[in-house]
Phi, psi and omega in degrees: 000318180299318180296320179296317179300315180299319181295320179297315179299318179301313183292320179296319180293315182295329184278349182287147181283073186279343182240152178278113185302325182295327183257006188288137177265112183297343178293342172297315179294317179300317182295314179298321179294314181294324176298321178294319180299315180294319180299313180297320180290327175297316180297316180294325181290325184270327180061029179224160185285337179293317176296320178299316177300316181298315181292326177297312181290332185277325186239296189302314185278355181247007183297125178278081189304322183293345182259005182238131178304133183280057177296138177305325181295313180291321178300313181295322181297309181290333173296318177296321178297316180293320177298322179293319185286328183306126177082002184247001182276173182284171184290164180299321179295318180292321177300316181298316181292320178299319178296320179296315181297315180297320180296318179295322179295319178296318179297318179297317178297320179297312182294325177297316179296318179297316181298318180296318181294313182288336179293339182265006182288133174240181181301144183309322183288344181256351187236135173280105187299315181296321178296318179296320181296319178296318178297321178295319180299317178296319179299318179295315180299318180296313185289313185275330180295311180289325179299330181299324182259347180272083186265003185302314181295320179296321180295317180295320179296319179297320179297322179293322183288319184265339175048058181229150177258003186288354182280342179293133175292142179287166179301320180294320180293323177295321177296321177298318180293323177297326179294331178296334177298321178293319178299318180294320179298313180297317180296318179299314182302311184291316183291320179296322179290318181299317183264002179054049181262138180304140184298331182292349177282343182273130176279143178250167179301319179295317178301314184294320178299319178296317180297314180296324178294320178295322182293344176277351180291123183281328181284112185297325180291317177294319180298318179298315179299318180290325177294321177299324183295330183257015184307317184303326183279338188238018190294339178248016178258102188309314181302332177301313182289329177296309182290331175292317177297319180294320178296321178295318180297316180296326182271001176086011181265087186291324180294318177296320178300313181298315180295323181290320176295323177298317179294323177303314180295330180289321185264348181297140176229145185282062183263355178237142169277140179056052181287110183294332176299312182292321177301000000 
């Protein structure tokens, strides 16, 4: 009953005219749509409930509803996503432990960045303090920002601690998730047509698979090169520019890093509450 109540409140809120249609930026809708496409593909690629939990907390539960036009198509799409996720997430005990592990990982990344920054401090007359402070800020953003979304290590640790196979999605659940791909295609078609948005702004299943495969590349220089190659397909997807900037930073290409962060700010839209990329 509680889940049904929450879903009703979500739909009523999403359906309310919270934005002025005359001033509305359709790229808000595109961004929300693409985030949903990537989330569903992440779940399908991993086939486990921890990833499903992660995507729910990262996207569905953080949607800034008041900043997105309440189109019936978008409302129905996110309603279907919530219906699919309901009852399929991990237990409360597992959620608590996963949150603890992730928090510890973020703290470790923060302290590593701080240690690196302070290790480079020289006497004030020899060091540009503002320049050092800016460098430290970028180091912190790089270390903690990517760590926020890189939950693979936390997931593996959780599996070792609980030693359970119950996290694998069943064949029926995977089929349900696959059906969402059709739902996403139909929604994309209607929304892109409604707002007269170029088709290349829409992410496809093939595009996302390529992007996820690139993100597994350990060599930052190779990852940067591969990300540049797919720029045309992801030019209005903010996380693409974030990870491209981060890859440039890791590989020592500061000018590329700066340009990518600049581009990130240009295409970023306020469709998520507490967006860690923007923070």
